FIVEX-926468 format. One record per residue: z negated, y, x negated of N, C-alpha, C, CB in turn; residue in three letters. Coordinates in steps of 0.001 Angstrom, whole numbers, padded with zeros to 6 digits, always signed. Each point is the difference from the previous one (the first is absolute). Glycine has a CB too. Example, Ala and Ser with C-alpha at 12.3 -4.5 7.8 and 13.67 -1.06 7.14 Angstrom:
! FIVEX-926468
-007800-005690-013190+000000+001190+000890+000000+001200-000900-001246-001173+001892ALA;+001966+002223-001542-000060+001190-000820-000730+001090+000770+002145-000628-001184SER;
//
This chain:
! FIVEX-926468
+000492-013579+018908+001189+000220-000770+001181+000256+000912-000913-001431-001816MET;+000723+001046+003068+001024+000267+000988+000136+001500+000231-000456-002219+001078LYS;-000649+002911-001168-000019+001446+000219+000953+000718-000939-002363-000174+000760LEU;+002460-000293-001986+000850+000655-000998+001312-000732-000227-002051+000850-001082TYR;+002384-001774+001994+001267-000733-000028+000254-000697-001335+000886+001638+001635LYS;-001917-002272-002169+000139-000766-001234+000165-001473+000356-001392+001688-001295LYS;+002266-002361+000576+000172-001437+000199-000196-000702-001339+001602+000376+001941THR;-002271-001512-001890-000289-000780-001196+000197-001482+000302-001638+001753-000806HIS;+001894-002518-000233+000014-001456+000158-001426-000435+000355+001945-000291-001671SER;-002108-000936+002119-001337-000448+000411-000979+000021-001171+001049-001434+001766SER;-000599+001046-002959-000892+000029-001164-000330+001450-000377+000979-002190-000828GLN;+000025+003041+000820-000221+001412-000332-000876+000656+001067+002228+000097-001195GLU;-002029-000464+002451-000822+000550+001072-001468-000323-000230+001924-000217+001590PHE;-002208-001006-001977-001376-000413-000250-000622+000853-001110+000567-002347+000734SER;+000176+002575-001802-000486+000836-001109-000221+001421+000463+001208-001441-001639THR;-000206+002013+002313-000088+001400+000473-001157+000162+000993+002497+000276-000325ARG;-002664-001261+001195-001069+000086+000995-001376-000051-000670+001508-001089+001699TYR;-001644+000283-002723-001271-000046-000741-000293+001345-000658+000328-002458-000411SER;+000682+003059-000168-000172+001326-000617-000345+001017+001071+001627-000584-001837ILE;-000927+000522+002975-000267+000929+001095-001440-000145+000492+002426-000090+000666TRP;-002898-001151-000520-001378-000226+000466-001012+000592-000982+000746-002104+001169LYS;-000493+001956-002467-000916+000565-001003+000013+001531+000073+000378-002006-001502ALA;+000787+002588+001656+000083+001457+000122-000631+000479+001302+002092-000018-001377ASN;-001918-000738+002436-000615+000347+001289-001523-000008-000121+001978-000977+001229HIS;-002513-000044-001884-001455-000080-000191-000501+001184-000822+000117-002512+000131ALA;+000649+002908-001153-000385+001148-000830-000007+001286+000823+000964-001140-002024ARG;+000028+001307+002888+000070+001184+000865-001174+000007+000975+002519+000030-000201VAL;-002796-001172+000816-001104-000094+000954-001333+000308-000685+001293-001709+001325GLN;-001495+001164-002514-001230+000230-000751-000150+001480-000352+000134-002336-000924SER;+000940+002931+000457-000033+001422-000362-000332+000853+001227+001688-000413-001836HIS;-001011+000155+002942-000186+000809+001209-001377-000197+000629+002450-000139+000388ASN;-003084-000992-000632-001341-000244+000536-001073+000769-000772+000762-002262+000741ALA;-000442+002690-001942-000946+000724-000842-000009+001471+000412+000373-001624-001921ASP;-001436+002046+002551-000112+001374+000511-000067+001054-001104-001159-000936+001977GLU;+000868+000514-003194-000106+000974-001092+001369+000417-000535-002208-000993-000600THR;+003241+000267+000970+001355+000350-000450+000461+001247+000745+000540-002433-000513LYS;+000126+003295-000173+000462+001247+000610+001366-000099+000642-001341+001174-001661GLY;+001932-002349+001683+001326-000171+000588+000142-001430+000496+000975+001773-001521PHE;+000000-001995+002356+000280-001321+000554+001315-000519-000570-001260+000567+002120LYS;+001361-001875-002238+001226-000656-000438+000693-000623+001203-000990-000448-002282LEU;+002293+000275+002183+000776-000709+001013+000992-000909-000701-000262+001899+001655GLU;+000640-002953-000979+001042-000872-000526+001357+000644+000260-001433-002062+000382LEU;+002369+001821-001285+001346+000516+000175+001008-001079-000388-000794+002362-000452ASN;+002040-002004+000282+001044-000985-000280-000152-000677-001355+001496+001333+001430ARG;-002389-000804-002280-000223-000582-001320-001209-000936-000029+001025+002036-000993PHE;-001625-002294+002134-001239-000773+000055+000172-001455-000419-000734+001506+001804ALA;+001967-001999-001856+000206-001382-000437+000370-000085-001478+000716-000571+002317ASP;-000944+001661-003063+000238+000017-001442-001315+000134-000746+002265+001012+000363LEU;-002329-001634-001519-001156+000225-000864+000179+001357-000676-000337-002507-000388THR;-000713+003020-000208+000094+001259-000719+001000-000066-001135-002348+000460+000603GLY;+002361-001575-001314+000937-000184-001114+001441-000006+000506-001746-001308-001262VAL;+001994+000602+002359+001352-000036+000567+000439+001386+000447-000376-002362+000735GLU;-000518+003099-000075+000343+001342+000462+000377+000893-001172-001544-000278+001952PHE;+000722+000258-003013+000278+000830-001173+001328-000365-000637-002446+000230-000385LYS;+002705-001521+000288+001237-000451-000645+001231+000461+000778-001225-001990-000909LYS;+001150+001936+002227+001166+000297+000823+000138+001495+000305-000215-002275+000991VAL;-000891+002967-000722+000089+001349+000543-000427+001119-000934-000380-001044+002143TYR;-000282+000743-003243-000458+001071-000878+000742-000031-001326-002248-000079+001089LEU;+002336+001230-001722+000619+000072-001319+001482+000289+000065-001707-001566-000807GLY;+002252+001934-000316+001418+000312-000118+000820-001271-000010-000547+002086-001251LEU;+001606-002086+001985+000945-001107+000012+001284+000499-000667-001014-001021+002138LYS;+001093+000915-003468+001154+000560-000707+001335-000527+000514-001449+000234-001985PRO;+001476-001491+002386+001263-000557+000471+000494+000690+001263-000643-002173-001011GLU;-000241+002832+001738+000400+000724+001202+000428+001431-000314-001567-001419+001320LEU;+001219+001929-002478+000245+001399-000317+001077+000207-001055-002343+000426+000596HIS;+002727-001447-001295+000975+000167-001075+001338-000563+000443-001817-000128-001743ILE;+002780+001006+001780+001365-000379+000298+000867+000896-000862-000526-000761+002401ASN;+001014+000230-003503+000722+000812-000977+001123+000821+000630-000554-001708-001712ASP;+001304+001118+002600+001133+000707+000585-000443+001133+000914+001316-002098-000146ASP;-002426+001902+000822-000419+000976+000999-000931+001069-000559+000256-001771+001698HIS;-001317+001372-002339-001025+000951-000431+000389+000743-001269-001700-001459+001052VAL;+002053+000699-002083+000196+000624-001294+001278+000830-000063-001256-001881-001008PHE;+002225+001592+001836+001222+000794-000032-000221+001391+000584+001331-002105+000176SER;-002394+002282+000593-000259+001287+000635-001012+000855-000757+000529-001075+002157LYS;-001064+000547-003243-000971+000772-000765+000703+001104-000767-001487-002010-000194LEU;+000893+003182+000228+000542+001114-000766-000731+000089-001325+000613+001241+002108ARG;+000060-000741-003147-000700+000135-001280-001146+001002+000121+002125-000563-001233PRO;-003171+000280+000512-001169+000868+000006+000196+001118-001011-001480-001918+000701LEU;+001328+003153-000238+000102+001156-000887-001371+000656-000053+002474+000358+000540HIS;-003055-000370-001707-001313+000617-000169+000159+001515+000025-000834-001980-001350ALA;-000149+002695+001891+000097+001464+000002-000084+000541-001421-001029+000078+002291PRO;+001574+001109-002466-000051+000649-001309-001447+000286-000352+002287+001021+000337ALA;-002643-001110-001615-001384+000290-000387-000354+001450+000317+000141-001733-001819PRO;-001408+001939+002145-000451+001344+000363-000126+000917-001209-001203-000994+001926LEU;+000915+000456-003047-000145+000809-001204+000545-000766-001177-002015+001159+000937GLY;+001970-000545-002067+000466-000700-001179-001021+000193-001097+002418+000304+000656SER;-002419-001175-001621-000984+000094-001083+000224+001243-000852-000165-002492-000028ARG;+001350+003040+000093+000293+001190-000808-000446+001283+000676+001926-001206-000972ASN;-002202+001178+002263-000420+001225+000685-001523+000104-000037+002041-000081+001508SER;-002527+001260-001193-001445+000244-000005-000645-000760+001144+000334+002275-001033ALA;-001589-002732+000858-000691-000679+001099-000219+000961+001164-001133-001538-001642PRO;+001034+000990+002845-000160+000848+001176-001400+000594+000081+001699-001385+001180SER;-002681+000750-001765-001357+000562-000048-000469-000057-001443-000522-000721+002394THR;-000364+001639-002764-000471-000028-001382-000784-001273-000291-000080+002498+000000PRO;+000133-002947-001232-000752-001173-000413-001472+000353-000115+002005-000907-001217LEU;-002866+000002+001612-001447+000210-000067-000600-000944-001025-000059+000734+002409ASN;-001029-000307-002994-000723-000842-000940-001025-000788+000804+000342+001637-001943ASN;-000178-002934+002001-000916-000875+000757-000899-000787-000923+001684-000175+001813HIS;-001928+000728-002990-000796-000689-000984-001417-000342+000491+001337+001176-001725GLU;-001913-000337+002542-001371-000203+000478-000057-001059+001095-000525+002377-000576GLN;+001618-002795+001134-000016-000972+001103-000340-001376-000457+001660+001346+001152CYS;
//
C-alpha cells in the first residue's frame, strides 16, 4: 500500500490488507493457469473488494454532474428539424400491396 501512497488506521489497514491478500491470491491463481489467454496484475485498487470498487468508481454520479448554475444555464433550446414531407403531399415512393407477406 506504500507503493500507491495510501494511509489507513491500524484497524482499516488490517481490513485492507486482508482484501489485498485475497486479491493477490486470485491474481496468482489466475496467472498460474496456463489455459488463460491473459495475465492479471495488482494495481492501486487491489485493496478494494469488487463491491467497493463498483460503488466508488463505476456508474453515474449525478451529484458530480448536476450544477444548476453551471450546466443548465448553458443549455440551448432544442429545435427539431422541419419535417421532410407532409401528410398532404404525395408519398415519395408509390405504395405497394404487401398482402402476400
